[in-house]
C-alpha positions as CSV (number, residue, x, y, z in Angstrom):
1,M,0.2,0.0,-0.1
2,T,1.4,3.2,-0.9
3,W,0.6,6.0,2.1
4,R,0.9,10.0,1.8
5,S,4.5,10.8,2.6
6,A,5.7,8.1,-0.1
7,S,3.5,10.3,-2.6
8,F,6.7,13.2,-1.9
9,I,9.5,11.8,0.5
10,G,9.9,8.9,-1.8
11,D,9.9,11.0,-5.3
12,P,13.4,10.9,-6.4
13,D,13.5,14.6,-7.6
14,K,10.7,16.5,-5.4
15,G,11.0,14.4,-2.0
16,A,14.9,15.9,-2.3
17,L,14.3,19.1,-0.2
18,A,12.1,17.2,2.3
19,R,15.0,14.5,2.5
20,G,17.7,16.7,3.1
21,L,15.6,18.4,5.9
22,Y,14.6,15.5,7.6
23,R,18.6,14.3,7.4
24,S,19.4,17.3,9.3
25,M,17.5,15.6,12.3
26,G,19.0,12.1,12.4
27,Y,16.2,10.4,9.8
28,N,17.7,8.2,7.1
29,D,17.0,6.1,4.1
30,E,15.0,3.4,6.2
31,N,12.8,5.9,7.6
32,F,12.1,7.4,4.3
33,K,10.7,3.8,3.1
34,K,7.8,3.9,6.0
35,P,4.6,5.6,6.8
36,F,5.7,9.1,9.0
37,I,3.3,8.6,12.0
38,A,2.6,12.0,14.1
39,I,3.4,11.5,17.6
40,V,0.9,14.6,18.9
41,N,1.4,15.0,22.2
42,T,0.1,17.6,24.1
43,W,3.0,17.6,27.2
44,N,3.4,20.6,29.3
45,D,4.5,21.0,33.1
46,I,2.0,23.0,33.6
47,C,-1.1,20.5,33.5
48,P,-1.1,17.7,36.0
49,G,-3.1,15.9,33.3
50,Q,-0.7,16.4,30.6
51,Y,2.6,16.4,33.0
52,N,3.6,12.4,32.5
53,L,2.8,12.7,28.5
54,K,6.7,13.1,27.8
55,R,7.4,9.3,28.9
56,I,4.3,7.9,27.6
57,A,5.4,9.5,24.2
58,G,8.7,7.7,24.5
59,Y,6.7,4.2,24.7
60,V,4.4,5.5,21.6
61,R,7.9,6.0,19.9
62,A,8.9,2.5,20.9
63,G,5.6,0.6,19.3
64,I,5.6,2.9,16.6
65,E,9.5,1.9,15.6
66,E,8.9,-2.0,16.7
67,N,6.1,-2.2,13.9
68,G,7.8,-0.5,10.9
69,G,7.0,3.4,11.0
70,T,8.8,6.0,11.0
71,P,7.7,8.4,14.2
72,C,7.8,12.3,14.4
73,E,6.5,14.1,17.4
74,F,5.1,17.6,17.9
75,G,3.6,19.5,20.4
76,T,0.6,21.4,21.0
77,I,-1.1,23.7,23.7
78,G,-2.9,22.2,27.0
79,G,-4.2,23.9,29.3
80,C,-5.5,22.9,33.1
81,D,-9.0,24.0,34.3
82,G,-8.2,24.0,37.5
83,I,-5.2,26.4,37.0
84,A,-7.2,28.6,35.2
85,Q,-10.3,28.7,37.8
86,G,-11.6,31.6,39.2
87,H,-9.7,34.5,37.2
88,D,-10.1,35.9,33.4
89,G,-7.9,32.7,32.3
90,M,-10.6,30.3,32.5
91,H,-11.8,32.9,29.3
92,Y,-9.5,30.7,27.4
93,I,-10.1,27.3,28.0
94,L,-12.8,26.6,25.9
95,P,-11.7,28.3,23.0
96,S,-8.2,26.2,23.3
97,R,-10.2,23.4,21.9
98,E,-10.5,25.4,18.5
99,I,-6.7,26.0,18.4
100,I,-5.7,22.2,19.6
101,A,-7.6,20.9,16.6
102,A,-6.5,23.7,14.3
103,S,-3.0,23.3,15.1
104,I,-3.3,19.6,14.5
105,E,-4.6,19.7,11.3
106,I,-1.8,22.2,10.2
107,M,1.1,20.1,11.5
108,V,-0.3,17.2,10.1
109,Q,-1.5,18.3,6.7
110,A,1.4,20.6,5.9
111,H,3.8,17.8,6.3
112,M,1.6,14.9,4.6
113,L,1.9,12.7,7.7
114,D,0.5,9.5,7.5
115,G,-1.4,8.4,10.8
116,M,-1.5,10.2,14.4
117,V,-1.4,9.0,17.7
118,L,-2.8,11.4,19.9
119,L,-1.5,12.0,23.5
120,G,-4.0,14.2,25.6
121,S,-5.6,13.8,29.1
122,C,-8.0,17.0,30.2
123,D,-11.2,18.7,29.8
124,K,-10.6,20.3,26.3
125,I,-7.8,18.3,25.4
126,V,-9.7,15.2,24.4
127,P,-12.1,17.1,22.8
128,G,-9.8,18.9,20.6
129,I,-7.5,16.2,19.6
130,L,-10.7,13.7,18.7
131,M,-11.7,16.9,17.0
132,A,-8.9,16.6,14.8
133,A,-8.9,13.1,14.2
134,A,-12.3,13.6,12.8
135,R,-11.8,16.4,10.2
136,L,-8.5,15.0,8.9
137,N,-9.9,11.4,8.6
138,L,-6.5,9.9,8.5
139,P,-5.8,6.6,10.9
140,A,-5.6,8.0,14.7
141,I,-5.6,6.4,18.2
142,V,-6.3,8.3,21.3
143,V,-3.3,7.8,24.4
144,N,-4.5,9.8,27.4
145,G,-2.6,9.9,30.8
146,G,-4.6,8.6,33.0
147,P,-6.2,9.6,36.3
148,M,-4.0,10.6,39.6
149,Y,-4.4,9.3,42.7
150,P,-7.0,10.3,45.5
151,G,-5.9,12.7,48.1
152,H,-6.2,11.7,52.0
153,H,-8.1,13.9,54.9
154,N,-9.4,12.8,58.1
155,G,-9.2,8.9,57.1
156,K,-11.0,9.5,53.7
157,D,-10.0,10.0,50.1
158,I,-10.6,13.5,48.7
159,D,-10.3,15.3,45.4
160,V,-8.6,18.4,44.2
161,N,-12.3,20.1,44.6
162,E,-12.0,19.8,48.3
163,T,-9.3,22.8,48.2
164,A,-12.4,25.2,46.9
165,V,-14.9,23.8,49.3
166,Y,-12.6,24.1,52.0
167,A,-12.0,28.0,51.0
168,G,-15.6,28.2,51.7
169,K,-15.4,26.6,54.7
170,Y,-12.5,29.0,56.0
171,R,-14.4,32.3,54.6
172,S,-17.1,30.8,56.5
173,G,-15.7,30.1,59.5
174,Q,-16.0,26.3,59.8
175,C,-12.5,25.3,59.4
176,S,-9.1,26.7,60.5
177,R,-6.5,28.1,58.5
178,E,-4.5,24.9,59.4
179,E,-7.1,22.7,57.9
180,F,-7.6,24.7,54.6
181,E,-4.1,24.3,53.9
182,T,-3.5,20.8,55.0
183,V,-6.6,20.0,52.6
184,E,-4.6,22.2,49.6
185,R,-1.4,19.8,50.5
186,A,-3.2,16.7,50.5
187,A,-5.6,16.8,47.7
188,C,-3.0,16.2,45.3
189,P,-0.9,13.3,45.3
190,T,0.4,12.1,41.7
191,P,0.2,14.0,38.5
192,G,-2.5,12.6,36.5
193,S,-6.1,14.1,35.2
194,C,-8.4,15.1,38.8
195,Q,-9.6,12.2,41.1
196,M,-13.3,12.8,40.0
197,I,-15.9,12.0,37.4
198,G,-15.1,15.9,35.6
199,T,-14.9,16.1,32.2
200,A,-11.1,15.4,32.0
201,N,-12.2,11.4,33.0
202,T,-15.3,11.5,31.2
203,M,-13.9,12.3,27.8
204,S,-11.2,10.1,28.2
205,C,-13.7,7.3,28.5
206,L,-16.3,8.3,26.3
207,A,-12.8,8.5,23.8
208,E,-12.7,4.6,24.3
209,G,-16.1,4.3,24.1
210,L,-16.2,5.4,20.8
211,G,-13.8,3.3,19.7
212,M,-11.0,6.0,19.3
213,S,-8.8,4.0,21.8
214,L,-7.5,0.6,23.2
215,T,-9.7,-1.3,25.0
216,G,-9.5,-0.7,28.9
217,S,-7.1,2.2,28.3
218,A,-8.7,4.9,29.3
219,M,-9.0,4.9,33.4
220,I,-5.4,3.5,34.2
221,P,-3.9,5.5,37.0
222,T,-1.3,7.8,35.7
223,V,1.5,5.7,37.5
224,D,0.6,2.4,36.9
225,K,3.0,0.7,34.8
226,K,0.1,-0.4,32.0
227,R,0.2,2.7,31.2
228,M,3.3,2.4,29.2
229,D,2.1,-0.9,27.7
230,I,-0.9,0.6,26.6
231,A,1.3,3.8,25.0
232,R,3.5,0.6,23.3
233,Q,0.6,-0.8,21.9
234,S,-1.0,2.2,20.8
235,G,2.1,3.0,18.8
236,R,2.7,-0.6,17.0
237,R,-2.0,-0.5,16.2
238,I,-1.0,2.4,14.5
239,V,1.0,1.4,12.1
240,D,-1.4,-1.5,11.0
241,M,-4.2,1.0,11.1
242,V,-2.5,2.9,8.2
243,K,-1.6,-0.1,6.3
244,E,-5.4,-1.4,6.8
245,G,-6.3,2.4,5.7
246,L,-8.8,2.5,8.7
247,R,-9.5,5.7,9.3
248,P,-11.6,8.2,12.5
249,R,-14.7,8.4,10.0
250,D,-15.1,4.5,9.9
251,I,-14.6,4.3,13.9
252,I,-17.1,7.3,14.8
253,T,-20.0,7.0,13.1
254,R,-23.8,7.2,14.5
255,K,-23.5,4.2,16.0
256,S,-20.7,5.0,18.3
257,I,-21.6,8.3,18.9
258,E,-24.8,6.3,20.6
259,N,-22.5,4.1,22.5
260,A,-20.1,7.2,23.8
261,V,-23.0,9.0,24.7
262,R,-24.6,5.8,27.1
263,L,-21.3,5.5,28.4
264,G,-21.7,8.9,29.8
265,M,-24.8,8.6,31.0
266,A,-24.2,5.4,32.4
267,I,-21.0,6.5,34.6
268,G,-22.8,10.1,35.5
269,G,-20.7,11.8,33.3
270,S,-19.9,16.3,32.9
271,T,-22.2,18.1,31.5
272,N,-19.8,18.9,29.1
273,L,-19.6,15.7,27.5
274,I,-22.8,17.5,25.7
275,M,-21.0,20.1,23.7
276,H,-18.0,18.1,23.0
277,I,-19.8,15.2,21.4
278,L,-21.9,17.5,19.4
279,A,-18.7,19.8,18.2
280,I,-16.8,15.9,17.2
281,A,-19.6,14.7,15.7
282,H,-19.9,18.3,13.6
283,E,-16.1,16.9,12.5
284,A,-17.7,13.5,11.9
285,K,-19.8,14.4,9.6
286,V,-22.3,12.7,11.6
287,P,-26.0,13.8,11.8
288,F,-26.3,14.5,15.8
289,T,-27.9,17.4,17.9
290,I,-28.5,18.1,21.4
291,D,-32.0,16.7,21.5
292,D,-30.5,13.1,20.5
293,Y,-29.5,13.0,24.2
294,E,-32.9,13.3,25.9
295,E,-33.9,9.7,24.5
296,L,-30.5,8.3,25.2
297,S,-30.7,10.0,28.6
298,R,-33.9,8.8,29.7
299,T,-33.1,5.0,28.4
300,T,-29.9,4.5,29.9
301,P,-29.6,3.4,33.8
302,Q,-26.7,5.3,35.6
303,I,-24.8,2.1,37.1
304,A,-21.5,3.9,38.4
305,R,-21.7,6.9,40.8
306,L,-18.4,8.5,40.9
307,M,-16.6,11.4,43.0
308,T,-17.7,13.9,43.5
309,A,-21.4,12.0,43.6
310,S,-19.8,9.2,45.9
311,Q,-17.0,8.4,47.6
312,Y,-15.6,6.3,45.0
313,D,-12.6,7.8,42.8
314,M,-11.4,6.7,39.3
315,V,-8.7,4.7,40.9
316,D,-12.0,2.9,42.2
317,F,-13.7,2.9,39.0
318,Y,-10.3,1.3,37.4
319,E,-10.1,-1.6,39.9
320,A,-14.2,-1.9,39.9
321,G,-13.5,-2.6,35.8
322,A,-14.1,0.7,34.3
323,V,-15.2,1.4,30.9
324,P,-15.4,-2.3,29.8
325,A,-17.1,-3.3,32.7
326,V,-19.7,-0.7,32.4
327,M,-19.9,-1.1,28.9
328,H,-20.1,-4.8,28.9
329,E,-23.1,-4.3,31.8
330,I,-25.3,-2.2,29.5
331,L,-23.9,-4.1,26.2
332,S,-28.1,-4.8,25.5
333,L,-28.3,-1.1,25.1
334,L,-25.2,-0.3,22.8
335,H,-24.4,-1.1,19.1
336,G,-22.1,-4.2,19.9
337,D,-20.9,-4.1,16.0
338,A,-19.7,-0.4,16.3
339,L,-16.4,-0.5,14.9
340,T,-12.9,0.2,16.7
341,V,-9.1,1.2,16.5
342,T,-8.2,-2.8,17.0
343,G,-9.9,-3.5,14.0
344,R,-12.9,-5.4,15.9
345,T,-16.3,-4.2,16.9
346,M,-16.8,-3.0,20.4
347,K,-18.8,-6.5,21.7
348,E,-15.7,-8.0,20.9
349,N,-13.5,-6.3,22.3
350,L,-16.0,-6.5,25.7
351,Q,-15.8,-10.2,25.9
352,G,-14.5,-11.4,29.3
353,A,-15.0,-8.0,31.0
354,R,-16.7,-8.2,34.1
355,I,-17.7,-5.8,37.2
356,L,-14.7,-6.4,40.1
357,R,-16.4,-4.0,42.6
358,P,-20.2,-4.0,42.9
359,E,-20.4,-1.5,45.1
360,V,-18.8,0.9,42.4
361,I,-20.6,-0.3,39.6
362,H,-23.8,-1.8,39.9
363,P,-25.6,-4.6,37.7
364,L,-28.1,-3.4,35.1
365,E,-30.7,-4.7,37.0
366,N,-30.1,-2.9,40.0
367,P,-29.1,0.8,38.9
368,F,-28.0,4.0,40.7
369,R,-30.5,5.4,39.0
370,P,-33.0,4.2,36.5
371,D,-32.3,6.9,33.5
372,G,-28.9,8.8,32.9
373,G,-27.1,11.7,34.9
374,L,-27.8,14.7,32.4
375,A,-30.9,16.3,31.3
376,I,-31.9,18.9,28.4
377,I,-33.8,21.4,29.5
378,K,-36.1,24.2,28.0
379,G,-38.5,26.3,28.4
380,N,-39.0,30.8,28.3
381,L,-35.7,31.1,29.5
382,A,-34.1,28.5,27.8
383,P,-35.9,28.6,24.1
384,L,-32.7,26.5,22.6
385,S,-31.7,24.4,25.5
386,G,-29.9,24.1,28.6
387,V,-28.3,21.3,30.8
388,C,-28.3,20.3,34.0
389,K,-27.1,17.2,35.7
390,P,-30.4,15.6,38.1
391,A,-27.4,12.8,39.6
392,A,-25.8,15.7,41.3
393,I,-29.2,17.6,42.2
394,P,-30.9,16.6,45.6
395,V,-34.0,14.7,44.6
396,E,-36.1,17.2,46.4
397,H,-34.9,20.1,44.7
398,H,-35.7,18.8,41.1
399,T,-38.8,21.0,41.1
400,F,-37.5,24.6,42.8
401,E,-38.9,27.9,42.3
402,G,-37.6,31.2,44.0
403,P,-36.5,34.8,43.6
404,A,-33.8,36.0,41.0
405,K,-30.3,37.2,42.2
406,V,-29.1,38.2,39.1
407,Y,-25.3,38.7,38.1
408,D,-23.4,39.7,35.1
409,S,-20.0,37.9,35.4
410,E,-19.0,35.3,37.7
411,E,-16.9,37.7,39.7
412,E,-20.1,39.8,40.7
413,L,-21.4,36.5,42.0
414,T,-18.3,35.5,43.9
415,Q,-18.0,38.7,45.5
416,A,-21.7,38.3,46.6
417,I,-21.0,34.6,48.2
418,Y,-18.4,36.4,49.9
419,D,-20.6,39.0,50.9
420,N,-23.4,37.0,52.5
421,K,-25.9,38.1,50.1
422,I,-27.0,34.6,48.9
423,E,-29.9,33.0,51.1
424,K,-31.3,29.7,50.6
425,G,-34.5,29.6,48.0
426,D,-32.3,32.2,45.9
427,I,-31.6,31.2,42.1
428,I,-28.8,32.8,41.0
429,V,-28.9,33.9,37.5
430,V,-25.1,34.9,36.0
431,R,-25.0,35.7,32.9
432,Y,-23.0,37.3,29.6
433,E,-20.7,34.2,30.2
434,G,-21.9,32.0,27.3
435,P,-19.3,31.5,24.7
436,K,-19.8,34.7,22.8
437,G,-20.3,36.8,25.9
438,G,-17.6,36.0,28.6
439,P,-16.3,35.2,25.9
440,G,-15.4,31.7,26.2
441,M,-18.3,30.2,28.3
442,R,-16.1,30.0,31.6
443,E,-17.1,27.4,34.4
444,M,-19.0,28.4,37.0
445,F,-16.9,26.1,39.1
446,T,-15.5,28.2,41.9
447,P,-18.9,29.9,43.1
448,L,-20.9,26.6,43.1
449,E,-17.8,25.0,45.2
450,L,-17.8,27.6,47.5
451,L,-21.6,27.7,47.9
452,L,-21.1,24.0,48.8
453,G,-18.6,25.4,51.6
454,Y,-20.9,27.9,52.5
455,G,-23.7,24.9,52.9
456,L,-26.0,26.8,50.2
457,A,-25.4,24.6,47.1
458,E,-28.4,22.1,47.6
459,D,-30.5,24.7,49.0
460,V,-30.2,27.0,45.8
461,F,-30.5,27.2,42.1
462,L,-27.6,28.7,39.7
463,I,-28.6,29.3,36.2
464,T,-26.2,30.6,33.4
465,D,-25.4,30.7,29.8
466,G,-21.7,30.0,31.4
467,R,-20.8,25.8,31.9
468,F,-20.2,24.1,35.0
469,S,-17.7,21.1,36.0
470,G,-18.2,17.7,35.8
471,S,-17.3,17.7,39.4
472,N,-19.9,20.4,40.4
473,K,-23.2,19.2,42.9
474,G,-25.9,20.9,43.8
475,G,-28.5,22.9,41.9
476,F,-27.5,24.0,38.8
477,V,-28.8,24.8,34.8
478,G,-25.9,25.9,32.2
479,H,-25.4,26.0,28.4
480,I,-28.6,28.4,28.6
481,S,-29.3,29.1,24.7
482,P,-29.9,31.5,23.2
483,E,-27.2,33.5,25.6
484,A,-27.5,36.3,26.8
485,A,-25.0,37.9,24.8
486,E,-26.9,37.0,21.5
487,G,-30.4,38.6,23.1
488,G,-31.8,35.5,24.7
489,P,-34.4,35.7,27.6
490,L,-31.7,35.4,30.1
491,A,-30.6,38.7,29.6
492,I,-33.9,40.2,30.2
493,V,-33.9,38.8,34.3
494,E,-34.5,41.3,36.9
495,D,-33.7,41.0,40.5
496,G,-37.0,39.3,42.3
497,D,-38.8,37.5,39.3
498,R,-39.8,34.4,40.0
499,I,-38.2,31.7,38.3
500,R,-39.4,27.7,37.8
501,I,-37.0,24.9,37.7
502,D,-39.0,21.3,36.6
503,I,-36.8,18.8,35.9
504,P,-38.9,16.0,35.6
505,N,-40.7,18.0,32.9
506,R,-37.3,19.2,31.4
507,R,-39.0,23.1,32.0
508,L,-36.7,26.3,33.0
509,D,-39.3,29.2,32.7
510,L,-39.4,32.8,33.9
511,L,-43.0,33.3,35.6
512,V,-43.2,36.9,33.8
513,S,-45.7,37.3,31.6
514,P,-45.3,37.0,28.0
515,E,-46.3,40.5,27.2
516,E,-43.8,42.0,29.8
517,I,-40.7,39.4,28.4
518,D,-41.7,40.5,24.9
519,K,-41.0,44.5,26.0
520,R,-38.0,44.1,27.5
521,L,-36.8,41.8,24.9
522,K,-37.6,45.0,22.7
523,N,-35.8,47.3,25.0
524,W,-32.9,45.6,25.6
525,Q,-29.4,46.9,24.1
526,A,-26.6,44.4,24.0
527,P,-23.5,45.5,25.8
528,E,-20.1,46.3,24.8
529,P,-17.8,43.2,24.1
530,K,-15.5,42.3,27.1
531,I,-12.5,41.5,25.1
532,K,-12.0,43.8,22.1
533,E,-8.5,42.1,20.9
534,G,-6.7,38.8,20.5
535,Y,-7.9,35.4,19.7
536,L,-11.0,35.9,22.5
537,S,-12.1,38.8,20.1
538,I,-12.2,36.6,16.9
539,Y,-13.4,33.6,18.7
540,A,-16.2,35.7,20.2
541,R,-17.2,37.0,16.6
542,L,-17.3,33.0,15.0
543,V,-18.5,30.7,17.9
544,K,-21.7,29.4,17.5
545,S,-23.9,28.8,20.9
546,A,-23.4,26.2,23.2
547,H,-26.8,24.5,21.4
548,Y,-24.5,23.9,18.5
549,G,-21.4,22.2,20.6
550,A,-19.9,26.0,20.5
551,I,-18.1,25.1,17.1
552,I,-16.5,27.7,14.7
553,E,-17.6,27.4,11.4
């Protein structure tokens, strides 16, 4: 079989310049006879989830060479949602997804590479590399770095989110400064993606559920030797995929997307999976809309309950059997004939998988919930859609009505919490934080964790056109579309307006007359853009609503 690089590197005349440049870095005649395989590495020593990828890349390289490929490595960005929390840096995190995808496209296409091993672990990084794979449609396989081990405090496992919770406890006088600092120092004992079923681990699981990672690879802890074995196997496998001509759009299909979404529902995954799967489907040219989630959610029982919704972290999940155990248990709901990077079907890959810790993963006949952990909400406050996570909201508050307290930014709400202006029963509105208005659709992670520390998270609701972290719990609805900056109804809510949230009936409504709503909308004027230069100003002009996956077209 002839691969892309051979068409120009192997040409006796036209390839001379390329060969000469490659020779300057130590490549030789034998390299030029083999497919050129990109190792796309998002390594850095800023983001803990990417920290061990330099080591992982070495094992991928060995696998490629062992199986007759020529590895060539390049890097791209990979931000840390945690370090970017609670300040202006969070504006850049979701937009980084598009840069990751575009930078991979540029490097692979400019140099006519034949296949890709995509290394990434964290929230926007895994979606970004999957978007690139679907867009380029060249043989590709995803390798993540694995989750970190849990921290320990007062005899129990904790995750990094406890630092934000204890910040709230300290500010509200519920703990000492010494205990707050003890939690900070104990929370993250190793590198890796954060210990809970946040967006990072959700998307790593879904990469496996899509069939784009080797079976059983997603939740191997970052320091486990099996992580190196998987990296090596992935390097060997990508060479075969190039020779077989097995491409992402053979794998990322309507069937595999439905499988991935059901997996996300079954493990109580992050609300952000909705936006990211929409973007990946768009790149793969697979028709899939936000309304498709509702049927999949209502018909998929949640059989795993993981931190922060329980005490069980990602290492517990791995020990319980992780993705293969969950998918095998819900196989009757899946498309078992969906193709995977192994060249075999999902059903074939899952043979022999079983639940090893039934307290972590329940059998299908005894789920934690009869339906999935996520829900699509609509109503006069969310004419297109909103997203909530019923699994993280106390059942007694699945219907909730209260007065609005309105804030035009995350910072305004955070200060209001510090000033003790939030009361039980409030419905907090945070607007102008959507993809355009933010810009960048910041997470409301910090305010919700502070509310938890203040003992309020389960007695208020926070609704926003921004996002939430997969680790958040309490009452919340995010991704409200159209967003306020586009003139969505969220823009005209006033302090004291009554709002009703009805999760069983999937409704979010402003209890104001239609005539008054129309009047306010007619009088509304768009605010000045918050950021008027640089990448974010371009992003704000081009990005589409969260309803469509916050994609750029």
